[in-house]
C-alpha positions, 0 to 999 in steps of 0.5 A: 402282866404275864409272869413265868416263874420256877415256882410252878410246873408247866403242863402242855395239853397235847391234843388240839384245843378249840381256842373259843374255850375260855376259863371254865372250859379250860379249867374243866380240861385241867380237872378232867383230862389232865387230872390237875388242880387249876388253882395250883401254881401250875401253868396249863398250856393249850394250842390249836390244831395248826399250832398258830394260837396258844393259851396259858391258864394260871391261877393268880391267887384271887382269880384265873388269868388267861394269856392268849397269843395268835401268830400272824406267821409261823407256828409254835414248835413243840418239844419232843415227847416220848410218852403218849399221855394227854399232857407233857411237863415242860420247863419254863425255858422251853415255854419261853423259847416256844413263845419267842419262836426259837427252835427247840431242836437247835437249843443246846443246854449246858449241864446245870444242877437241878434239884429233884422234884416230885414226879410230874 
């Protein structure tokens, strides 16, 4: 069962990913392209070129889990990015909204306290 928590960070790999890639290839992207640790509490998100397929890779303490979803209609909307890096750090809420097909442009976030965290 997929459980998304606030314990880790959520990294979206911005270039299109071949959805035939599985655990080993995706962990290679995390290490080589994202300079991340695939065995951390972070969740790594990959999309295909058409943004109709999504994969989430996460370490569950005793092995890797891979969540894979293919949309029958529509596409995944990406958050607006201001940087040119291969990765973007998104929030748990942004990921949930993406998965549910809710437009991120229409969401209005009310002011809330957010504890400062280490730089992503």
